[in-house]
C-alpha positions in Angstrom: 15.6 12.6 10.0 14.6 8.9 10.3 16.3 6.1 8.5 14.3 3.9 6.1 14.2 1.1 8.6 12.8 3.5 11.3 10.2 4.8 8.8 9.3 1.2 7.9 8.7 0.4 11.6 6.7 3.6 12.1 4.5 2.8 9.0 4.0 -0.8 10.1 2.8 0.5 13.5 0.4 3.0 11.8 -1.0 0.2 9.6 -1.6 -2.0 12.7 -3.3 0.9 14.6 -5.6 1.5 11.6 -6.5 -2.2 11.6 -5.1 -2.7 8.1 -2.7 -5.5 8.9 -4.6 -7.9 6.7 -4.1 -5.7 3.6 -1.4 -6.6 1.1 1.4 -4.1 1.4 5.0 -3.8 0.7 7.0 -1.2 2.7 10.4 -0.1 1.5 11.3 -3.3 -0.3 13.0 -3.3 -3.7 10.7 -3.0 -6.7 11.2 -6.6 -7.6 10.9 -8.0 -4.1 7.8 -9.5 -2.5 5.4 -8.5 -5.3 1.9 -9.8 -4.8 -1.4 -9.3 -6.6 -3.5 -6.4 -5.3 -0.7 -5.0 -3.3 -0.1 -1.4 -2.3 3.6 -0.4 -2.3 5.8 2.4 -0.9 9.5 2.3 -1.9 12.5 4.6 -1.6 14.7 5.2 -4.6 18.1 6.1 -3.3 19.4 7.1 -6.7 16.7 9.8 -7.1 16.1 10.4 -3.4 12.3 9.9 -4.1 9.6 7.9 -2.5 7.4 5.9 -4.9 3.8 4.9 -4.2 1.8 2.6 -6.4 -0.6 -0.3 -6.5 -0.4 -3.7 -8.2 -3.3 -5.5 -9.9 -3.9 -9.1 -10.8 -0.7 -11.0 -11.7 1.2 -8.2 -9.8 0.9 -5.9 -12.8 1.1 -2.1 -12.4 -2.3 -0.5 -11.7 -2.4 3.2 -12.5 0.7 5.3 -12.2 3.7 5.3 -10.0 3.7 8.6 -8.0 7.0 10.0 -6.9 7.5 12.2 -3.8 10.5 14.0 -2.5 8.8 14.4 0.9 8.3 11.3 3.1 5.1 12.6 4.7 3.4 13.3 1.3 4.3 9.7 0.2 2.9 8.2 3.5 -0.3 10.2 3.1 -0.8 8.9 -0.4 0.1 5.4 0.6 -2.4 5.4 3.5 -5.1 7.0 1.3 -4.6 4.1 -1.2 -5.1 1.6 1.7 -8.3 3.3 2.8 -9.6 3.3 -0.8 -8.7 -0.4 -1.1 -10.9 -1.1 2.0 -13.8 1.0 0.7 -13.7 -0.4 -2.8 -13.7 -4.0 -1.6 -16.5 -3.4 0.9 -18.5 -2.0 -1.9 -17.8 -5.0 -4.1 -19.0 -7.3 -1.2 -22.2 -5.3 -0.7 -22.9 -5.6 -4.5 -22.4 -9.4 -4.2 -19.2 -9.3 -6.3 -16.0 -10.9 -5.5 -13.4 -8.7 -3.6 -9.9 -8.5 -5.0 -8.7 -10.9 -2.2 -10.0 -12.1 1.2 -9.7 -9.8 4.2 -11.8 -9.6 7.4 -12.0 -5.8 6.7 -14.5 -6.4 3.8 -17.0 -8.0 6.2 -17.1 -5.1 8.7 
């Protein structure tokens, strides 16, 4: 079983391979650390032994629900799905001549 720091490195590598490095993400930081608008987050709660996946909206407010997972792979799948949806949603906004949530070269592809 990997440690949280090993999982973080692995997930950062996957994000780079997918070309998502310009997306706003937070990987295994504390819930109050490094919060940013339109950010997708994955955290580990050592008290409950659960992974938490959620997104932030403008002013770093919670968007939707916080999903909890006991299985690391399930949490990663949801996290990566949220990143893919972020790209698709912002590409659609750009095609519709609307402002994206934030600037990223991924919206222009």
